[in-house]
C-alpha positions as a LaTeX table, in Angstrom:
\begin{tabular}{lrrr}
\hline
Residue & $x$ (\AA) & $y$ (\AA) & $z$ (\AA) \\
\hline
Met1 & $-5.85$ & $-32.44$ & $-0.46$ \\
Asp2 & $-3.89$ & $-33.52$ & $-3.55$ \\
Ile3 & $-1.84$ & $-30.36$ & $-3.88$ \\
Lys4 & $-0.10$ & $-31.53$ & $-7.05$ \\
Gln5 & $-3.44$ & $-31.92$ & $-8.82$ \\
Tyr6 & $-4.56$ & $-28.54$ & $-7.50$ \\
Phe7 & $-1.40$ & $-26.93$ & $-8.92$ \\
Lys8 & $-1.92$ & $-28.72$ & $-12.25$ \\
Arg9 & $-5.53$ & $-27.53$ & $-12.61$ \\
Lys10 & $-4.79$ & $-23.95$ & $-11.65$ \\
Ala11 & $-1.61$ & $-23.75$ & $-13.75$ \\
Glu12 & $-3.62$ & $-24.78$ & $-16.82$ \\
Leu13 & $-6.12$ & $-21.96$ & $-16.17$ \\
Ile14 & $-3.32$ & $-19.46$ & $-15.60$ \\
Asp15 & $-1.49$ & $-20.49$ & $-18.77$ \\
Ala16 & $-4.67$ & $-20.09$ & $-20.81$ \\
Glu17 & $-5.18$ & $-16.63$ & $-19.32$ \\
Leu18 & $-1.56$ & $-15.63$ & $-19.96$ \\
Asn19 & $-1.95$ & $-16.79$ & $-23.56$ \\
Arg20 & $-5.01$ & $-14.54$ & $-23.87$ \\
Leu21 & $-3.37$ & $-11.52$ & $-22.25$ \\
Leu22 & 0.06 & $-11.52$ & $-23.88$ \\
Pro23 & 0.50 & $-10.19$ & $-27.42$ \\
Ala24 & 0.75 & $-12.95$ & $-30.02$ \\
Asp25 & 4.28 & $-13.73$ & $-31.16$ \\
Ser26 & 3.20 & $-12.85$ & $-34.70$ \\
Glu27 & 2.38 & $-9.25$ & $-33.69$ \\
Thr28 & 4.85 & $-6.54$ & $-34.63$ \\
Pro29 & 7.52 & $-6.20$ & $-33.34$ \\
Gln30 & 7.62 & $-9.97$ & $-33.37$ \\
Thr31 & 10.96 & $-10.47$ & $-31.61$ \\
Ile32 & 9.93 & $-8.82$ & $-28.35$ \\
His33 & 6.66 & $-10.74$ & $-28.20$ \\
Gln34 & 8.47 & $-13.98$ & $-28.96$ \\
Ala35 & 10.95 & $-13.30$ & $-26.15$ \\
Met36 & 8.16 & $-12.47$ & $-23.67$ \\
Arg37 & 6.28 & $-15.64$ & $-24.50$ \\
Tyr38 & 9.42 & $-17.77$ & $-24.55$ \\
Ser39 & 10.19 & $-16.83$ & $-20.96$ \\
Val40 & 6.63 & $-16.92$ & $-19.63$ \\
Phe41 & 5.85 & $-20.32$ & $-21.15$ \\
Ala42 & 9.23 & $-21.91$ & $-20.41$ \\
Gly43 & 7.68 & $-23.70$ & $-17.43$ \\
Gly44 & 7.61 & $-22.92$ & $-13.73$ \\
Lys45 & 5.36 & $-23.77$ & $-10.81$ \\
Arg46 & 3.07 & $-20.71$ & $-11.14$ \\
Leu47 & 3.33 & $-20.46$ & $-7.35$ \\
Arg48 & 2.57 & $-16.76$ & $-7.04$ \\
Pro49 & $-0.60$ & $-16.70$ & $-9.15$ \\
Ile50 & $-1.76$ & $-19.93$ & $-7.54$ \\
Leu51 & $-1.27$ & $-18.39$ & $-4.08$ \\
Ala52 & $-3.40$ & $-15.42$ & $-5.14$ \\
Ile53 & $-6.14$ & $-17.72$ & $-6.43$ \\
Ala54 & $-6.02$ & $-19.93$ & $-3.33$ \\
Ala55 & $-6.26$ & $-16.92$ & $-1.00$ \\
Gly56 & $-9.11$ & $-15.48$ & $-3.04$ \\
Glu57 & $-11.01$ & $-18.77$ & $-2.97$ \\
Val58 & $-10.86$ & $-18.78$ & 0.84 \\
Phe59 & $-13.19$ & $-15.76$ & 0.69 \\
Gly60 & $-15.26$ & $-16.80$ & $-2.32$ \\
Ala61 & $-13.63$ & $-14.60$ & $-4.99$ \\
Gly62 & $-14.46$ & $-15.60$ & $-8.56$ \\
Glu63 & $-12.18$ & $-16.54$ & $-11.45$ \\
Arg64 & $-13.27$ & $-13.56$ & $-13.56$ \\
Glu65 & $-11.20$ & $-11.28$ & $-11.35$ \\
Leu66 & $-8.72$ & $-13.73$ & $-9.86$ \\
Leu67 & $-7.31$ & $-15.04$ & $-13.14$ \\
Pro68 & $-6.16$ & $-11.77$ & $-14.76$ \\
Val69 & $-4.81$ & $-10.40$ & $-11.49$ \\
Ala70 & $-3.00$ & $-13.66$ & $-10.73$ \\
Ser71 & $-1.57$ & $-13.72$ & $-14.25$ \\
Ser72 & $-0.14$ & $-10.23$ & $-13.80$ \\
Leu73 & 1.93 & $-11.62$ & $-10.91$ \\
Glu74 & 3.44 & $-14.28$ & $-13.17$ \\
Met75 & 4.39 & $-11.58$ & $-15.68$ \\
Ile76 & 6.18 & $-9.63$ & $-12.94$ \\
His77 & 7.87 & $-12.75$ & $-11.60$ \\
Thr78 & 9.07 & $-13.69$ & $-15.09$ \\
Tyr79 & 10.37 & $-10.18$ & $-15.73$ \\
Ser80 & 12.38 & $-10.41$ & $-12.50$ \\
Leu81 & 13.88 & $-13.76$ & $-13.58$ \\
Ile82 & 14.86 & $-12.44$ & $-17.01$ \\
His83 & 16.67 & $-9.49$ & $-15.44$ \\
Asp84 & 18.14 & $-11.60$ & $-12.63$ \\
Asp85 & 19.75 & $-13.90$ & $-15.22$ \\
Leu86 & 21.42 & $-11.07$ & $-17.17$ \\
Pro87 & 25.23 & $-10.90$ & $-17.39$ \\
Ala88 & 25.26 & $-7.75$ & $-15.25$ \\
Met89 & 23.30 & $-9.56$ & $-12.52$ \\
Asp90 & 23.64 & $-13.33$ & $-11.89$ \\
Asn91 & 24.87 & $-14.17$ & $-15.40$ \\
Asp92 & 22.95 & $-17.44$ & $-15.73$ \\
Asp93 & 22.69 & $-19.42$ & $-18.96$ \\
Leu94 & 19.93 & $-21.81$ & $-17.83$ \\
Arg95 & 16.43 & $-21.17$ & $-16.50$ \\
Arg96 & 13.64 & $-23.72$ & $-16.18$ \\
Gly97 & 15.80 & $-26.17$ & $-18.11$ \\
Leu98 & 16.11 & $-23.89$ & $-21.16$ \\
Pro99 & 18.59 & $-21.24$ & $-22.32$ \\
Thr100 & 17.91 & $-17.95$ & $-20.54$ \\
Cys101 & 16.22 & $-15.13$ & $-22.43$ \\
His102 & 19.43 & $-13.20$ & $-23.11$ \\
Val103 & 21.14 & $-16.36$ & $-24.39$ \\
Lys104 & 18.24 & $-17.04$ & $-26.76$ \\
Phe105 & 17.44 & $-13.49$ & $-27.93$ \\
Gly106 & 20.43 & $-11.34$ & $-26.97$ \\
Glu107 & 20.91 & $-9.03$ & $-24.02$ \\
Ala108 & 19.11 & $-5.99$ & $-25.42$ \\
Ile109 & 15.91 & $-7.89$ & $-26.26$ \\
Ala110 & 16.03 & $-9.68$ & $-22.88$ \\
Ile111 & 16.15 & $-6.35$ & $-21.04$ \\
Leu112 & 13.25 & $-5.05$ & $-23.11$ \\
Ala113 & 11.29 & $-8.30$ & $-22.67$ \\
Gly114 & 11.54 & $-7.87$ & $-18.91$ \\
Asp115 & 10.49 & $-4.24$ & $-19.18$ \\
Ala116 & 7.58 & $-5.23$ & $-21.42$ \\
Leu117 & 6.32 & $-7.93$ & $-19.05$ \\
Leu118 & 6.35 & $-5.54$ & $-16.10$ \\
Thr119 & 4.44 & $-3.00$ & $-18.18$ \\
Gln120 & 1.99 & $-5.61$ & $-19.50$ \\
Ala121 & 1.27 & $-6.65$ & $-15.91$ \\
Phe122 & 0.02 & $-3.16$ & $-15.11$ \\
Val123 & $-1.93$ & $-2.97$ & $-18.38$ \\
Thr124 & $-3.65$ & $-6.16$ & $-17.22$ \\
Leu125 & $-4.35$ & $-4.75$ & $-13.75$ \\
Ala126 & $-5.71$ & $-1.52$ & $-15.19$ \\
Asp127 & $-7.99$ & $-3.25$ & $-17.70$ \\
Tyr128 & $-9.56$ & $-6.21$ & $-15.86$ \\
Glu129 & $-13.31$ & $-5.98$ & $-15.30$ \\
Thr130 & $-14.61$ & $-5.74$ & $-11.75$ \\
Ser131 & $-17.70$ & $-4.99$ & $-9.71$ \\
Tyr132 & $-15.49$ & $-3.64$ & $-6.90$ \\
Pro133 & $-13.46$ & $-0.64$ & $-8.17$ \\
Glu134 & $-12.20$ & 0.18 & $-4.67$ \\
Arg135 & $-10.69$ & $-3.30$ & $-4.36$ \\
Lys136 & $-9.13$ & $-2.93$ & $-7.81$ \\
Ala137 & $-7.42$ & 0.31 & $-6.82$ \\
Arg138 & $-6.08$ & $-1.34$ & $-3.70$ \\
Val139 & $-4.81$ & $-4.36$ & $-5.66$ \\
Ile140 & $-2.93$ & $-2.13$ & $-8.13$ \\
Ser141 & $-1.31$ & $-0.28$ & $-5.22$ \\
Glu142 & $-0.33$ & $-3.55$ & $-3.53$ \\
Val143 & 1.32 & $-4.94$ & $-6.67$ \\
Ala144 & 3.14 & $-1.68$ & $-7.41$ \\
Arg145 & 4.52 & $-1.46$ & $-3.87$ \\
Ala146 & 5.63 & $-5.11$ & $-3.88$ \\
Ser147 & 7.49 & $-4.52$ & $-7.15$ \\
Ala148 & 9.29 & $-1.39$ & $-5.94$ \\
Thr149 & 12.28 & $-0.72$ & $-3.67$ \\
Lys150 & 11.15 & $-0.41$ & $-0.04$ \\
Asn151 & 10.89 & $-3.90$ & 1.50 \\
Ala152 & 10.10 & $-4.98$ & $-2.05$ \\
Leu153 & 11.32 & $-6.87$ & $-5.12$ \\
Ile154 & 13.83 & $-4.42$ & $-6.60$ \\
Gly155 & 15.11 & $-3.27$ & $-3.22$ \\
Gly156 & 15.76 & $-6.86$ & $-2.19$ \\
Gln157 & 17.64 & $-7.48$ & $-5.41$ \\
Val158 & 19.85 & $-4.45$ & $-4.70$ \\
Leu159 & 20.61 & $-5.69$ & $-1.19$ \\
Asp160 & 21.44 & $-9.13$ & $-2.62$ \\
Ile161 & 23.93 & $-7.65$ & $-5.09$ \\
Gln162 & 25.53 & $-5.51$ & $-2.40$ \\
Ala163 & 25.93 & $-8.52$ & $-0.09$ \\
Glu164 & 27.87 & $-10.66$ & $-2.59$ \\
Gly165 & 31.20 & $-11.78$ & $-1.19$ \\
Lys166 & 30.54 & $-10.13$ & 2.18 \\
Pro167 & 29.64 & $-11.60$ & 5.58 \\
Val168 & 26.00 & $-10.98$ & 6.50 \\
Thr169 & 23.98 & $-11.49$ & 9.66 \\
Gly170 & 20.76 & $-13.46$ & 9.85 \\
Ala171 & 18.81 & $-10.20$ & 10.09 \\
Glu172 & 20.51 & $-8.81$ & 6.98 \\
Leu173 & 19.80 & $-11.99$ & 5.06 \\
Glu174 & 16.15 & $-11.81$ & 6.08 \\
Asp175 & 15.98 & $-8.18$ & 4.88 \\
Ile176 & 17.26 & $-9.27$ & 1.47 \\
His177 & 14.69 & $-12.00$ & 1.04 \\
Arg178 & 11.71 & $-10.24$ & 2.58 \\
Gly179 & 12.09 & $-8.08$ & $-0.50$ \\
Lys180 & 13.66 & $-10.10$ & $-3.29$ \\
Thr181 & 11.62 & $-13.28$ & $-2.83$ \\
Gly182 & 9.08 & $-12.58$ & $-0.10$ \\
Ala183 & 7.48 & $-9.35$ & $-1.31$ \\
Leu184 & 5.73 & $-10.84$ & $-4.34$ \\
Ile185 & 4.67 & $-13.95$ & $-2.42$ \\
Arg186 & 3.27 & $-11.83$ & 0.40 \\
Cys187 & 1.56 & $-9.62$ & $-2.19$ \\
Ser188 & 0.03 & $-12.66$ & $-3.92$ \\
Ile189 & $-1.70$ & $-13.70$ & $-0.72$ \\
Arg190 & $-2.83$ & $-10.19$ & 0.14 \\
Ile191 & $-4.36$ & $-9.38$ & $-3.24$ \\
Gly192 & $-6.24$ & $-12.66$ & $-3.34$ \\
Ala193 & $-7.69$ & $-11.89$ & 0.08 \\
Ile194 & $-8.49$ & $-8.30$ & $-0.94$ \\
Leu195 & $-10.32$ & $-9.49$ & $-4.07$ \\
Gly196 & $-12.37$ & $-11.79$ & $-1.86$ \\
Gly197 & $-13.33$ & $-8.99$ & 0.53 \\
Ala198 & $-11.34$ & $-10.17$ & 3.56 \\
Asn199 & $-11.64$ & $-7.97$ & 6.63 \\
Glu200 & $-8.57$ & $-6.34$ & 8.18 \\
Ser201 & $-8.12$ & $-9.05$ & 10.81 \\
Glu202 & $-8.25$ & $-11.78$ & 8.18 \\
Leu203 & $-5.89$ & $-9.83$ & 5.93 \\
Ala204 & $-3.42$ & $-9.39$ & 8.80 \\
Ala205 & $-3.40$ & $-13.13$ & 9.51 \\
Leu206 & $-2.80$ & $-13.99$ & 5.87 \\
Thr207 & $-0.10$ & $-11.34$ & 5.61 \\
Val208 & 1.81 & $-13.23$ & 8.32 \\
Tyr209 & 1.19 & $-16.44$ & 6.36 \\
Gly210 & 2.61 & $-14.79$ & 3.25 \\
Glu211 & 5.68 & $-13.50$ & 5.07 \\
Lys212 & 6.46 & $-16.89$ & 6.58 \\
Ala213 & 5.76 & $-18.75$ & 3.33 \\
Gly214 & 7.95 & $-16.32$ & 1.38 \\
Leu215 & 10.93 & $-16.83$ & 3.65 \\
Ala216 & 10.34 & $-20.59$ & 3.74 \\
Phe217 & 10.41 & $-20.62$ & $-0.06$ \\
Gln218 & 13.81 & $-18.90$ & $-0.10$ \\
Val219 & 15.29 & $-21.20$ & 2.54 \\
Ala220 & 14.04 & $-24.20$ & 0.55 \\
Asp221 & 15.56 & $-22.69$ & $-2.60$ \\
Asp222 & 18.92 & $-22.33$ & $-0.89$ \\
Leu223 & 18.73 & $-25.94$ & 0.25 \\
Leu224 & 17.92 & $-27.13$ & $-3.26$ \\
Asp225 & 20.81 & $-25.12$ & $-4.67$ \\
Glu226 & 23.11 & $-27.12$ & $-2.38$ \\
Thr227 & 21.53 & $-30.57$ & $-2.70$ \\
Ala228 & 19.83 & $-30.89$ & $-6.13$ \\
Thr229 & 21.30 & $-31.29$ & $-9.60$ \\
Ser230 & 21.02 & $-28.77$ & $-12.43$ \\
Glu231 & 18.68 & $-31.20$ & $-14.22$ \\
Glu232 & 16.37 & $-31.35$ & $-11.20$ \\
Leu233 & 16.42 & $-27.59$ & $-10.68$ \\
Gly234 & 16.19 & $-26.53$ & $-14.32$ \\
Lys235 & 18.94 & $-24.00$ & $-13.59$ \\
Thr236 & 22.61 & $-24.12$ & $-12.67$ \\
Ala237 & 23.02 & $-25.87$ & $-9.32$ \\
Gly238 & 25.61 & $-24.50$ & $-6.89$ \\
Lys239 & 25.59 & $-21.09$ & $-8.60$ \\
Asp240 & 24.98 & $-19.15$ & $-5.38$ \\
Ala241 & 27.97 & $-20.70$ & $-3.64$ \\
Ala242 & 30.16 & $-20.15$ & $-6.69$ \\
Ser243 & 29.11 & $-16.49$ & $-6.78$ \\
His244 & 29.74 & $-16.09$ & $-3.03$ \\
Lys245 & 26.13 & $-15.10$ & $-2.43$ \\
Ala246 & 24.65 & $-14.83$ & 1.04 \\
Thr247 & 22.39 & $-17.87$ & 1.56 \\
Tyr248 & 20.65 & $-19.61$ & 4.44 \\
Thr249 & 22.77 & $-22.71$ & 3.92 \\
Ser250 & 26.03 & $-20.75$ & 4.00 \\
Leu251 & 24.94 & $-19.01$ & 7.20 \\
Tyr252 & 23.23 & $-21.87$ & 9.07 \\
Gly253 & 24.37 & $-25.03$ & 7.30 \\
Ile254 & 22.12 & $-27.56$ & 5.59 \\
His255 & 20.73 & $-28.97$ & 8.85 \\
Gly256 & 20.05 & $-25.54$ & 10.33 \\
Ala257 & 18.44 & $-24.27$ & 7.14 \\
Arg258 & 16.20 & $-27.34$ & 6.93 \\
Glu259 & 15.05 & $-26.81$ & 10.52 \\
Met260 & 14.36 & $-23.15$ & 9.70 \\
Ala261 & 12.26 & $-24.04$ & 6.64 \\
Glu262 & 10.19 & $-26.49$ & 8.68 \\
Arg263 & 9.67 & $-23.93$ & 11.45 \\
Leu264 & 8.57 & $-21.25$ & 8.97 \\
Cys265 & 6.15 & $-23.73$ & 7.42 \\
Arg266 & 4.59 & $-24.44$ & 10.82 \\
Glu267 & 4.31 & $-20.71$ & 11.54 \\
Ala268 & 2.68 & $-20.06$ & 8.16 \\
Ile269 & 0.09 & $-22.78$ & 8.78 \\
Ala270 & $-0.63$ & $-21.44$ & 12.27 \\
Ala271 & $-1.19$ & $-17.95$ & 10.83 \\
Ala272 & $-3.58$ & $-19.29$ & 8.18 \\
Arg273 & $-5.58$ & $-21.09$ & 10.86 \\
Asn274 & $-6.25$ & $-17.75$ & 12.55 \\
Val275 & $-8.66$ & $-17.11$ & 9.69 \\
Glu276 & $-11.92$ & $-18.77$ & 10.64 \\
Arg277 & $-12.49$ & $-20.23$ & 7.21 \\
Asn278 & $-11.32$ & $-23.27$ & 5.25 \\
Thr279 & $-7.60$ & $-22.70$ & 4.67 \\
Glu280 & $-6.70$ & $-26.30$ & 3.82 \\
Val281 & $-5.30$ & $-25.38$ & 0.40 \\
Leu282 & $-3.06$ & $-22.66$ & 1.81 \\
Glu283 & $-1.80$ & $-25.07$ & 4.47 \\
Ser284 & $-1.00$ & $-27.66$ & 1.79 \\
Ile285 & 0.83 & $-25.04$ & $-0.29$ \\
Ala286 & 2.98 & $-24.12$ & 2.72 \\
Arg287 & 3.98 & $-27.77$ & 3.08 \\
Phe288 & 4.65 & $-28.04$ & $-0.65$ \\
Ile289 & 6.96 & $-25.02$ & $-0.51$ \\
Val290 & 9.36 & $-26.74$ & 1.89 \\
Glu291 & 8.96 & $-30.32$ & 0.61 \\
Arg292 & 9.39 & $-29.65$ & $-3.14$ \\
Lys293 & 12.28 & $-31.13$ & $-5.09$ \\
Ser294 & 12.74 & $-28.34$ & $-7.64$ \\
\hline
\end{tabular}
């Protein structure tokens, strides 16, 4: 499996779908649509939508449903990055190698661009065509819950803010990232499987995969923040340490964090193999998560 080629092919499909779904930058009010598109098309791995597509393909789901649903995840992820970069949050000037949204468009438009992308994601989820309305309802619920506060995206962000400059335990750090980073990754896997009609046993196995992969992604991110340059990362290297954030490298050291990422990768692959189908792509994505250089 050439996972880089797989990512390239799927990212091209996702970008085309995002271009179709997002309002044109010439539509009034132009500034907000320009800011939305600037942030969405600034680059990125498209990991979350690709995970949803890969999980759906395990069960034979088609692109007609997978692509709009997967694209909604990238809108939510981008909204979270725009808000995470704001002066009141992480106060970052660089994202994906470009000036952050608030640097380019001003703080007020950046806040509204994030709000608009979150809203557009749910417009997309409400409007996509399906032959399985009961699956659609379940997908919308899954995405909403993953974006909320309980063991979810916003809740994890709150815990992360509250932990700045304070000592945290390994369990507390895991609670932060099960929400902030892991919730949307876990959701990506689950909704792909749901769209494909996975049974409850298969869904449970892939939920474990998603949880392990989500934590592995964060550990790998913390390692890259310590070891990569700003040019390699496309964002300010060493920012977490400078902000006294709780990270896996600060708690376990570089060697310990690397061992943890590798263990989580193995556990994710083992969980995927509990599904009696071809999960080669998901296994390759788990390896990519911990081996990536940016």
